[in-house]
C-alpha angles and dihedrals in degrees: 000000000000121000118197109215097182131017118330100230094184093055094041094048096077099052090044089053091049095046093050090053092047096051090045092053093045093052093049095043099046095034091058089044092057093044091050091049092053092047094047092055089049092046096051093040092242089129090066089065094042097053091055092060104029138042113258092230090054090051093048097045090042092057093047095046092045091052091046092048091050090051093050093046097046096042090045092054092048091049092049093049094048094045094044093048091050093048091052094047098033095117091052089055092045092232090294095152099037091114090058100042100038094084117165115244094239091056092048092050092048091047092050094046097045094035090056091048093049092047093051092045094055097037089057088053092048091049091054091046090053091057091056094068133056099205129055091227089063094058093093090056092051099040098034094099091050092052089048091056092047091050093050092050090047096053094042090050093052093044092052098050089101090054106037092149092056124113094253094054091046091054092047091052090064099044114091091221091061111014091092089075105018098056098052089046089056091047091051100042110013145049111273129161123228092242090058091055091048095049092046091050092049091050091048097050094042086053090049091054092046092048090048092054093045092045091050091054092048090048092051095049097042107034096085095041114100135186126050119021114274116235116236091230090054092049091051092048090054090053090053093050092050090055 
């Protein structure tokens, strides 16, 4: 008989693997959805009517929060249906997926808190990227670099699940671009102090606020500009000159 005194990394590996994939897919799916929505309104000139009756920051934050709310609602319903169905039919499955669905409450809370922060962080970026182009077919050009960063973080996170206490994973757990997946993996499988989780959460949500403010300014300056796609570096330079 084997007794696990600490964290069972083998059992925790599979649900960490699944949760990283889920949060990655949600960020990509709903981030592109928000960017497409912004670009479509700019393409069909609907934005010209909206900006005359509403503040641009309200429009930008409304789109981001609406996309985030849709993501939370839809993913929450899917989770509830899958988990409920498995609980009802667990005996028929012979407890085959117990290692995936028996997730400790502290890991679930950490996943929800950091997953929400990561989703907001990237959806703000996607919203700003959508304002830089005038045609939906140009979104990939604008948001390609963002997707590249997300992909790199995704693959590094999966490759480091067997070494969550390593230097690389510790660094990733404090960076806002990667803490949404790295920190809850460390909580589930590694040795992490409470102060580390708190500091990482503060950094993440301060970055979310900062990205929201920056994204709102880019949206305001770029949403009525048509023609060729605007480079992010050019948009940021314009913001500096206006200061």
